[in-house]
Structures are given as C-alpha cells and as structure tokens.
TITIKOL-755177 format. One record per residue (C-alpha): y, x, z; residue number from 1. Coordinates in pm, 1 decimal, always signed. Layout:
N
pt v->Y	u->X	w->Z	num->NUM
...
//
This chain:
151
pt v->+2449.3	u->-4767.7	w->-17371.2	num->1
pt v->+2267.3	u->-5098.4	w->-17391.1	num->2
pt v->+1940.9	u->-5128.4	w->-17203.8	num->3
pt v->+1650.9	u->-5360.7	w->-17273.8	num->4
pt v->+1744.3	u->-5560.8	w->-16964.5	num->5
pt v->+2098.8	u->-5605.8	w->-17102.2	num->6
pt v->+1951.2	u->-5722.2	w->-17432.7	num->7
pt v->+1729.1	u->-5974.3	w->-17253.2	num->8
pt v->+2028.5	u->-6107.7	w->-17060.9	num->9
pt v->+2242.3	u->-6139.7	w->-17375.3	num->10
pt v->+1958.8	u->-6309.0	w->-17565.3	num->11
pt v->+1907.0	u->-6552.5	w->-17276.4	num->12
pt v->+2276.2	u->-6645.2	w->-17280.7	num->13
pt v->+2263.0	u->-6699.1	w->-17657.1	num->14
pt v->+1952.0	u->-6915.7	w->-17619.2	num->15
pt v->+2127.4	u->-7120.4	w->-17349.8	num->16
pt v->+2424.4	u->-7177.2	w->-17582.2	num->17
pt v->+2187.7	u->-7273.4	w->-17863.3	num->18
pt v->+2000.7	u->-7503.4	w->-17621.1	num->19
pt v->+1669.6	u->-7332.4	w->-17701.8	num->20
pt v->+1473.9	u->-7432.8	w->-17393.0	num->21
pt v->+1161.8	u->-7224.8	w->-17462.6	num->22
pt v->+1348.5	u->-6896.9	w->-17513.0	num->23
pt v->+1584.8	u->-6969.5	w->-17222.0	num->24
pt v->+1297.2	u->-7052.2	w->-16984.9	num->25
pt v->+1091.9	u->-6751.0	w->-17095.6	num->26
pt v->+1374.5	u->-6497.6	w->-17071.1	num->27
pt v->+1488.8	u->-6638.9	w->-16737.0	num->28
pt v->+1132.8	u->-6593.2	w->-16606.7	num->29
pt v->+1115.4	u->-6240.3	w->-16749.7	num->30
pt v->+1447.0	u->-6142.1	w->-16591.2	num->31
pt v->+1328.4	u->-6283.9	w->-16257.8	num->32
pt v->+1011.3	u->-6072.8	w->-16281.7	num->33
pt v->+1223.7	u->-5766.4	w->-16360.8	num->34
pt v->+1447.9	u->-5843.8	w->-16061.6	num->35
pt v->+1141.5	u->-5874.2	w->-15838.1	num->36
pt v->+1013.8	u->-5538.7	w->-15961.4	num->37
pt v->+1352.7	u->-5380.4	w->-15889.9	num->38
pt v->+1345.0	u->-5485.3	w->-15524.3	num->39
pt v->+971.6	u->-5433.4	w->-15470.7	num->40
pt v->+1002.6	u->-5092.6	w->-15303.5	num->41
pt v->+1185.7	u->-4988.6	w->-14989.3	num->42
pt v->+1501.0	u->-4925.2	w->-15191.3	num->43
pt v->+1637.2	u->-5140.2	w->-15474.1	num->44
pt v->+1639.1	u->-4949.2	w->-15801.0	num->45
pt v->+1738.1	u->-5011.6	w->-16161.2	num->46
pt v->+1432.2	u->-5016.6	w->-16386.5	num->47
pt v->+1416.7	u->-4790.8	w->-16690.8	num->48
pt v->+1343.9	u->-4940.5	w->-17031.3	num->49
pt v->+981.5	u->-4823.4	w->-17012.0	num->50
pt v->+941.4	u->-4990.6	w->-16670.7	num->51
pt v->+1096.7	u->-5309.7	w->-16811.2	num->52
pt v->+845.7	u->-5292.7	w->-17098.7	num->53
pt v->+565.3	u->-5266.9	w->-16843.3	num->54
pt v->+689.8	u->-5583.3	w->-16668.4	num->55
pt v->+723.7	u->-5767.2	w->-17002.0	num->56
pt v->+372.4	u->-5659.0	w->-17101.8	num->57
pt v->+229.5	u->-5798.8	w->-16777.5	num->58
pt v->+418.4	u->-6125.4	w->-16824.4	num->59
pt v->+298.7	u->-6158.3	w->-17185.6	num->60
pt v->-58.8	u->-6095.7	w->-17071.8	num->61
pt v->-22.4	u->-6367.4	w->-16805.8	num->62
pt v->+94.2	u->-6610.6	w->-17074.5	num->63
pt v->-201.8	u->-6525.4	w->-17300.1	num->64
pt v->-448.8	u->-6575.6	w->-17015.1	num->65
pt v->-285.7	u->-6902.4	w->-16910.8	num->66
pt v->-293.7	u->-7025.7	w->-17269.8	num->67
pt v->-666.1	u->-6954.7	w->-17292.7	num->68
pt v->-728.0	u->-7128.9	w->-16959.8	num->69
pt v->-531.0	u->-7437.7	w->-17065.0	num->70
pt v->-707.0	u->-7449.3	w->-17402.7	num->71
pt v->-1044.4	u->-7422.0	w->-17229.0	num->72
pt v->-950.0	u->-7710.2	w->-17002.4	num->73
pt v->-850.5	u->-7928.3	w->-17298.1	num->74
pt v->-477.3	u->-7915.8	w->-17224.4	num->75
pt v->-352.7	u->-7831.9	w->-17574.3	num->76
pt v->+14.4	u->-7906.8	w->-17500.4	num->77
pt v->+26.0	u->-7667.1	w->-17204.3	num->78
pt v->-166.6	u->-7404.3	w->-17402.9	num->79
pt v->+86.5	u->-7430.2	w->-17687.5	num->80
pt v->+376.9	u->-7391.9	w->-17442.7	num->81
pt v->+222.4	u->-7074.7	w->-17295.9	num->82
pt v->+158.3	u->-6937.2	w->-17647.4	num->83
pt v->+523.8	u->-7001.4	w->-17737.5	num->84
pt v->+639.8	u->-6813.0	w->-17426.6	num->85
pt v->+402.9	u->-6526.9	w->-17509.4	num->86
pt v->+548.6	u->-6507.7	w->-17862.0	num->87
pt v->+901.8	u->-6478.9	w->-17721.2	num->88
pt v->+794.6	u->-6189.7	w->-17495.1	num->89
pt v->+598.7	u->-6012.0	w->-17769.1	num->90
pt v->+918.3	u->-5990.2	w->-17976.0	num->91
pt v->+1052.4	u->-5741.0	w->-17718.2	num->92
pt v->+737.4	u->-5526.6	w->-17701.0	num->93
pt v->+647.6	u->-5239.2	w->-17934.4	num->94
pt v->+431.0	u->-5324.6	w->-18233.4	num->95
pt v->+65.6	u->-5302.7	w->-18125.0	num->96
pt v->-172.4	u->-5063.9	w->-18299.9	num->97
pt v->-438.5	u->-5204.6	w->-18530.0	num->98
pt v->-802.7	u->-5134.3	w->-18443.3	num->99
pt v->-819.0	u->-4856.7	w->-18704.0	num->100
pt v->-497.7	u->-4694.5	w->-18577.2	num->101
pt v->-625.7	u->-4715.5	w->-18219.4	num->102
pt v->-956.8	u->-4554.9	w->-18316.5	num->103
pt v->-774.4	u->-4271.1	w->-18494.0	num->104
pt v->-535.4	u->-4213.9	w->-18201.5	num->105
pt v->-816.7	u->-4204.3	w->-17943.7	num->106
pt v->-1025.3	u->-3975.2	w->-18166.4	num->107
pt v->-731.8	u->-3733.4	w->-18195.8	num->108
pt v->-665.8	u->-3745.8	w->-17819.6	num->109
pt v->-1029.6	u->-3678.6	w->-17730.6	num->110
pt v->-1061.3	u->-3395.6	w->-17984.4	num->111
pt v->-842.6	u->-3174.2	w->-17766.9	num->112
pt v->-1073.9	u->-3162.4	w->-17465.9	num->113
pt v->-1431.6	u->-3142.7	w->-17346.4	num->114
pt v->-1509.2	u->-3502.2	w->-17256.4	num->115
pt v->-1875.9	u->-3576.2	w->-17194.7	num->116
pt v->-2054.6	u->-3793.7	w->-16946.0	num->117
pt v->-1933.9	u->-4072.2	w->-16717.2	num->118
pt v->-1725.5	u->-3834.5	w->-16502.5	num->119
pt v->-1496.1	u->-3764.2	w->-16794.4	num->120
pt v->-1381.0	u->-4125.4	w->-16830.9	num->121
pt v->-1070.3	u->-4074.6	w->-16613.5	num->122
pt v->-941.3	u->-3761.9	w->-16790.8	num->123
pt v->-1031.0	u->-3912.5	w->-17129.8	num->124
pt v->-836.3	u->-4230.9	w->-17048.1	num->125
pt v->-538.6	u->-4024.6	w->-16934.7	num->126
pt v->-538.7	u->-3834.0	w->-17265.3	num->127
pt v->-583.6	u->-4152.8	w->-17468.6	num->128
pt v->-307.8	u->-4343.6	w->-17284.0	num->129
pt v->-71.4	u->-4049.8	w->-17338.8	num->130
pt v->-146.4	u->-4056.6	w->-17711.3	num->131
pt v->-124.7	u->-4434.7	w->-17749.2	num->132
pt v->+159.2	u->-4513.6	w->-17507.9	num->133
pt v->+269.0	u->-4876.9	w->-17491.4	num->134
pt v->+132.2	u->-4954.7	w->-17836.0	num->135
pt v->-205.9	u->-5085.2	w->-17718.4	num->136
pt v->-336.2	u->-5284.3	w->-17424.1	num->137
pt v->-518.3	u->-5077.6	w->-17162.0	num->138
pt v->-834.3	u->-5285.8	w->-17203.6	num->139
pt v->-850.9	u->-5207.6	w->-17575.8	num->140
pt v->-791.3	u->-4837.2	w->-17509.3	num->141
pt v->-1060.8	u->-4831.5	w->-17239.7	num->142
pt v->-1313.5	u->-5003.7	w->-17466.0	num->143
pt v->-1245.5	u->-4755.7	w->-17747.8	num->144
pt v->-1270.2	u->-4453.6	w->-17514.7	num->145
pt v->-1602.1	u->-4582.7	w->-17376.4	num->146
pt v->-1729.7	u->-4642.1	w->-17728.7	num->147
pt v->-1636.7	u->-4291.0	w->-17842.7	num->148
pt v->-1781.1	u->-4129.2	w->-17529.8	num->149
pt v->-2101.3	u->-4329.2	w->-17571.7	num->150
pt v->-2075.0	u->-4490.5	w->-17226.0	num->151
//
C-alpha cells in the first residue's frame, strides 16, 4: 500500500534525477515539515494520509501568503518562486470546491440542525467542516457559515 508520503518521496527522487530544482526544493521542504509533525508529540508516530494532507495544506497556505507579501513589497521574482512552490503543493491536495459548490454543501450541512444566533457558530462550523472535508479552506467555510447564519 502506497501512502501519500511515499508518493512525495518518489516524486522528489524523480525531480532530483530530472534536475527540477523547484519541485525538488518544494518536496524536500514538504517532507521536512511532515517529519517535524511526526516527531512533534511525546512519541514519534507515522502520519496518516489525511494528516499529511493537513501539513501540505498549511505549507501551501504559507507559500500563498509569502507570495502576496513579496508581491506587495515589489519583489516579483521571489513572489513568482513562492507561487511556483505553491503550485507544486496544490497538485497533491484535493480539488477545491467552487463558491457555488461550497454554498450548496454548507446549506445542506446547516439544514440538518437548529443553528441560530452567535452561539451556534461552533456547532455550525463543525457540521460544515464535516460536510466539506479537505475540499475548502477553513476561512472560506467560516465566511460562508457566517453569511448563511446572518452573523
């Protein structure tokens, strides 16, 4: 059984052989972040594919934020490098929901419960995240839940 981590390792080796510096650098960084997550607790553990996806999502988000910061500072070359790294990471993540798909998923998730008022934000988010999974960024889900709850 091949795991996502095994696939990342194999793809990094292939990129090294092909002398693709961007992919090699990005996957090496991603594998280092995964290794750090594995030893973060009291006991070293092997991450599941969903936990690896969580690490890759965080790393992709870091690249997007860094790209925006570099672009804002007028450093186009650095911004382009961060965007390229983000693109490599996004290839390993599930396809993200469109705005319409996200709206429909959140609507369906909220239809099953009595969510009204600011105190229902937590339970509503839990229901929405369960329905959406890894297919949408938490910020997008939160914004849609708030919009539908009228908060």
